[in-house]
C-alpha positions as CSV (number, residue, x, y, z in Angstrom):
1,X,156.7,22.7,105.6
2,X,154.3,25.3,104.1
3,X,153.1,28.4,105.8
4,X,149.7,26.8,106.6
5,X,151.3,23.9,108.4
6,X,153.7,26.0,110.4
7,X,152.8,26.0,114.1
8,X,152.4,29.8,114.4
9,X,150.2,30.1,111.3
10,X,147.1,28.8,113.1
11,X,147.6,31.3,115.9
12,X,148.2,34.1,113.5
13,X,144.9,33.3,111.6
14,X,143.1,33.2,114.9
15,X,144.5,36.6,115.8
16,X,143.5,38.0,112.4
17,X,140.0,36.7,112.7
18,X,139.6,38.1,116.2
19,X,140.9,41.5,115.1
20,X,138.5,41.5,112.2
21,X,135.6,40.6,114.6
22,X,136.6,43.3,117.0
23,X,137.0,45.9,114.2
24,X,133.5,45.0,112.9
25,X,132.0,45.3,116.4
26,X,133.7,48.7,116.9
27,X,132.5,49.9,113.5
28,X,128.9,48.9,114.3
29,X,129.1,50.7,117.7
30,X,130.5,53.8,116.0
31,X,127.7,53.7,113.3
32,X,125.1,53.3,116.0
33,X,126.5,56.3,118.0
34,X,126.7,58.4,114.9
35,X,123.1,57.6,113.9
36,X,122.0,58.4,117.4
37,X,123.7,61.7,117.5
38,X,122.4,62.6,114.0
39,X,118.9,61.6,115.1
40,X,119.1,63.9,118.0
41,X,120.3,66.8,115.8
42,X,117.6,65.9,113.2
43,X,114.9,66.2,115.8
44,X,116.2,69.6,117.0
45,X,116.4,70.9,113.4
46,X,112.9,69.6,112.8
47,X,111.7,71.6,115.8
48,X,113.5,74.7,114.6
49,X,111.9,74.3,111.2
50,X,108.5,74.0,112.9
51,X,109.2,77.3,114.7
52,X,110.0,78.9,111.4
53,X,106.7,77.6,110.0
54,X,104.9,79.2,112.9
55,X,106.7,82.5,112.3
56,X,105.9,82.3,108.6
57,X,102.3,81.7,109.5
58,X,102.2,85.0,111.3
59,X,103.7,86.7,108.3
60,X,101.1,85.1,106.1
61,X,98.4,86.6,108.2
62,X,99.9,90.1,107.7
63,X,100.4,89.5,104.0
64,X,96.7,88.4,103.6
65,X,95.7,91.8,105.1
66,X,98.1,93.9,103.0
67,X,98.4,92.0,99.8
68,X,95.6,89.4,99.5
69,X,96.7,88.2,96.0
70,X,100.0,87.0,97.4
71,X,98.4,85.1,100.4
72,X,98.0,81.8,98.6
73,X,101.7,81.7,97.7
74,X,102.7,82.5,101.3
75,X,100.3,79.9,102.6
76,X,101.8,77.3,100.2
77,X,105.3,78.2,101.4
78,X,104.2,77.8,105.0
79,X,102.7,74.4,104.1
80,X,105.9,73.3,102.5
81,X,108.0,74.3,105.5
82,X,105.6,72.4,107.8
83,X,105.7,69.4,105.6
84,X,109.5,69.5,105.6
85,X,109.5,69.7,109.4
86,X,107.2,66.7,109.7
87,X,109.2,64.7,107.1
88,X,112.4,65.4,108.9
89,X,110.9,64.5,112.3
90,X,109.3,61.2,111.2
91,X,111.8,59.8,108.7
92,X,114.8,57.7,109.4
93,X,118.3,58.6,108.1
94,X,118.1,56.1,105.4
95,X,114.7,57.4,104.2
96,X,116.0,61.0,104.3
97,X,119.1,60.1,102.2
98,X,116.8,58.3,99.7
99,X,114.6,61.4,99.5
100,X,117.5,63.7,99.0
101,X,119.0,61.4,96.3
102,X,115.6,61.2,94.5
103,X,115.2,65.0,94.6
104,X,118.8,65.4,93.2
105,X,117.9,63.1,90.3
106,X,114.5,64.9,89.6
107,X,115.7,68.5,90.0
108,X,119.5,68.5,89.5
109,X,119.8,72.3,89.0
110,X,117.8,73.1,92.1
111,X,119.6,70.5,94.0
112,X,123.1,71.8,93.1
113,X,121.9,75.4,93.9
114,X,120.6,74.3,97.3
115,X,123.9,72.5,97.9
116,X,125.9,75.6,97.0
117,X,123.7,77.8,99.2
118,X,124.0,75.4,102.1
119,X,127.7,75.3,101.7
120,X,127.9,79.0,101.7
121,X,125.7,79.2,104.8
122,X,127.8,76.5,106.6
123,X,131.0,78.3,105.7
124,X,129.6,81.6,107.1
125,X,128.5,79.9,110.3
126,X,131.8,78.2,110.8
127,X,133.7,81.4,110.2
128,X,131.5,83.4,112.7
129,X,131.9,80.6,115.3
130,X,135.7,80.7,114.9
131,X,135.7,84.5,115.1
132,X,133.7,84.3,118.4
133,X,136.0,81.7,119.9
134,X,139.1,83.8,118.9
135,X,137.6,87.0,120.3
136,X,136.7,85.2,123.6
137,X,140.2,83.8,123.8
138,X,141.7,87.2,123.2
139,X,139.5,88.8,125.9
140,X,140.5,86.1,128.4
141,X,144.1,86.5,127.5
142,X,144.0,90.3,127.9
143,X,142.2,89.9,131.3
144,X,144.9,87.4,132.3
145,X,147.7,89.9,131.3
146,X,145.8,92.8,132.9
147,X,145.5,91.0,136.3
148,X,149.3,91.0,136.6
149,X,149.9,87.3,136.5
């Protein structure tokens, strides 16, 4: 009797197929949840970038009064920030990934520099967040000890 003709082999293959189908369904749900969360964050970041563009617009008005020769460059920067905000707001994750990959191919040095700068900023953010959590924990611990408990 071969493995395929053994009575338990059919049950085992059914269990394996069912496990694969369940794993595929769970992976699809996880991917959907991840894309949904990323989309929410993407929208929030796009709004923040839009706010930065508004602030830069105010700065551009001041620059125009003080240094008129620099005004076109500042306005161009404001336009680029606004465009980035709109692109982020209106593009899907797949489109954004394709845009980033294309930019990396066209401008590898700038892309690597931006990645390094982003990594540095993220590390600083994470460190400051950890420091704040630790400080809050220590304050709570000292209050708890000070209350005589």
